[in-house]
C-alpha positions in Angstrom: 5.4 5.2 0.5 9.0 5.1 1.4 10.3 3.0 4.3 13.0 4.5 6.5 16.5 3.1 6.1 15.9 0.7 3.1 15.8 1.0 -0.6 13.1 -1.5 -1.5 10.0 -1.3 -3.6 6.7 -3.2 -3.2 3.5 -2.9 -5.2 0.6 -3.7 -2.8 -2.9 -3.9 -4.3 -6.0 -2.9 -2.4 -9.1 -5.1 -2.8 -11.3 -2.0 -2.6 -10.8 1.4 -4.1 -10.2 3.1 -0.8 -8.3 2.7 2.3 -10.2 2.0 5.5 -11.5 5.2 7.0 -9.3 6.2 10.0 -12.1 8.4 11.3 -13.8 5.2 12.2 -12.5 2.2 14.2 -12.3 -1.4 13.0 -12.9 -0.7 9.3 -11.1 -3.5 7.4 -9.4 -3.6 4.1 -7.7 -6.5 2.3 -4.6 -6.1 0.2 -1.9 -8.3 -1.3 1.7 -8.0 -2.4 1.7 -7.9 -6.2 5.4 -7.4 -6.9 8.6 -6.7 -5.2 11.8 -5.2 -6.6 15.0 -3.4 -5.8 14.4 -1.1 -8.8 11.6 1.4 -8.7 11.5 1.4 -12.5 10.5 -2.3 -12.5 7.4 -1.3 -10.5 6.5 1.6 -12.8 6.4 -0.6 -15.9 3.4 -2.5 -14.4 1.6 0.8 -13.8 1.6 2.1 -17.4 -1.3 2.3 -19.8 -2.1 -1.1 -21.2 -4.2 -2.4 -24.1 -5.3 -6.0 -24.0 -7.7 -8.3 -25.8 -10.7 -10.1 -24.3 -12.8 -12.9 -25.8 -16.1 -11.2 -25.4 -15.4 -7.4 -25.6 -12.5 -7.2 -27.9 -9.7 -4.7 -27.2 -9.8 -3.1 -23.8 -7.6 -0.4 -22.3 -6.4 -0.1 -18.7 -5.5 3.5 -18.0 -2.1 4.4 -16.5 -1.9 4.6 -12.8 -2.2 8.1 -11.3 -0.2 8.8 -8.1 -2.3 10.4 -5.4 0.1 10.6 -2.5 3.6 10.2 -1.3 4.9 9.8 2.2 7.0 7.9 4.7 5.9 5.0 7.0 7.0 2.6 9.7 5.7 -0.7 10.8 6.0 -1.0 14.5 5.2 -3.8 17.0 3.2 -2.7 20.0 1.0 -4.6 22.4 1.4 -7.8 20.3 0.1 -6.0 17.3 1.9 -4.5 14.3 0.9 -1.0 13.3 1.4 0.7 9.9 1.8 4.4 10.5 2.4 6.9 7.8 2.8 10.6 7.2 2.0 12.2 3.9 4.5 14.5 2.1 2.7 15.1 -1.1 0.4 16.8 -1.9 1.0 19.6 0.5 -2.7 20.0 1.1 -5.3 17.2 1.0 -7.6 17.6 -2.1 -10.4 15.8 -3.7 -8.1 13.0 -5.0 -7.0 12.1 -1.5 -10.5 12.4 0.0 -11.8 10.0 -2.7 -9.5 7.3 -1.5 -9.6 8.0 2.3 -6.0 9.2 2.3 -5.3 11.5 5.3 -2.2 13.5 6.3 -1.4 10.7 8.7 -2.6 7.2 9.1 -2.6 4.5 11.7 -3.6 0.9 10.9 -3.3 -2.5 12.6 -1.6 -4.6 9.9 -1.7 -8.4 9.9 -0.6 -11.2 7.5 -2.9 -14.0 6.6 -1.7 -17.6 6.9 -1.6 -18.9 3.3 -2.2 -22.5 4.4 -5.6 -21.6 5.9 -8.9 -21.1 4.0 -9.9 -17.5 3.3 -12.8 -16.3 5.4 -16.0 -16.2 3.3 -16.4 -13.0 1.4 -12.9 -11.7 2.2 -9.4 -11.8 0.8 -8.0 -12.6 -2.6 -6.3 -16.0 -2.1 -6.5 -18.4 -5.0 -4.7 -21.5 -6.0 -2.7 -19.5 -8.5 -1.5 -16.8 -6.0 -0.3 -17.9 -2.6 2.7 -16.6 -0.7 5.4 -19.2 -0.3 6.9 -18.0 3.0 10.1 -19.4 4.3 9.7 -22.0 7.2 11.0 -19.4 9.6 8.2 -17.0 8.7 5.5 -19.7 8.4 6.3 -20.9 11.9 5.2 -17.5 13.2 1.6 -18.3 12.5 1.6 -21.3 14.9 -1.5 -22.6 13.1 -3.3 -19.3 13.5 -5.2 -17.6 10.7 -3.3 -14.3 11.1 0.0 -13.2 12.5 1.5 -9.7 13.1 3.5 -8.3 10.2 6.7 -8.9 12.1 9.3 -9.3 10.9 8.6 -7.1 7.9 10.1 -9.8 5.6 6.5 -11.0 5.2 6.0 -8.1 2.8 8.9 -9.3 0.6 6.8 -12.3 -0.7 4.7 -11.9 -3.7 1.1 -13.1 -3.0 1.3 -12.2 0.7 -2.2 -11.3 1.9 -2.6 -8.5 4.4 -5.5 -7.0 6.3 -5.6 -3.4 7.5 -7.8 -2.3 10.3 -8.4 1.4 11.0 -7.4 2.8 14.3 -8.7 6.3 15.1 -6.1 8.8 16.4 -7.0 12.3 17.3 -3.5 13.6 17.2 -1.7 13.8 13.9 1.5 14.5 15.8 1.2 11.2 17.7 1.0 9.3 14.4 3.3 11.2 12.0 5.7 13.5 13.8 8.2 10.9 14.6 8.4 9.9 10.9 9.9 13.3 10.1 8.1 13.9 6.8 10.0 16.1 4.4 9.0 19.1 2.3 8.7 17.6 -1.2 7.9 19.0 -4.6 8.0 17.8 -8.2 11.8 18.0 -8.3 12.4 15.9 -5.2 9.4 13.5 -5.2 10.4 9.8 -5.0 7.4 8.8 -7.0 8.9 10.8 -9.9 12.6 10.2 -9.3 12.7 6.6 -8.0 9.6 5.1 -9.7 10.3 7.1 -12.9 6.7 8.2 -13.2 6.8 10.7 -16.0 4.0 13.2 -16.9 4.0 11.8 -20.4 2.9 8.4 -19.0 1.2 9.2 -15.7 -1.0 12.2 -14.8 0.7 13.9 -11.9 -1.8 16.6 -10.8 -3.4 14.3 -8.2 0.0 13.9 -6.5 1.2 17.5 -6.8 -2.1 19.5 -6.6 -4.6 17.1 -5.1 -6.8 17.3 -8.2 -9.0 14.4 -9.2 -8.7 13.9 -12.9 
């Protein structure tokens, strides 16, 4: 997704295969910032098909990532909470690919950042000794010894290893969530996933993004 007013690329990995269902309230989903770059092509390299060796199973192949949606988003502070709201631009109609991952035309989530100095709640999160966000003192002070803090300022998301929690918030009106984001009419010639991330059909199946098909 593309933020308004800033050229910056972040790869954020979900712990589960789907987003929390916005048709239900208080569904939670953990994720973490895997990489950050000023160049979209740097992000794409990590999403290509990869073959690697394992000690027990020999050569294994990780398929190339398949884009399933493109949109615009904002992170807004309201009622002492930060909300991640987005509006989808591609595909033009929701298809099986988006339904599989709980991707709707618009989304509205409470988003919070976990304090890396605190233990991870049992059965949740991804924190490990090898991967912890090293926030600046200014950002770390925002936690004030709490387990979570609002994702404000958004600079939290510029730190590799930052752990986030998304909580679904049901909204009946798509207009309330997405209209103010001014989503554009996009196609294969204008899609940022293709032009800025340099995702080429030769490396990444694009039908999930452009046609909503689940390959």
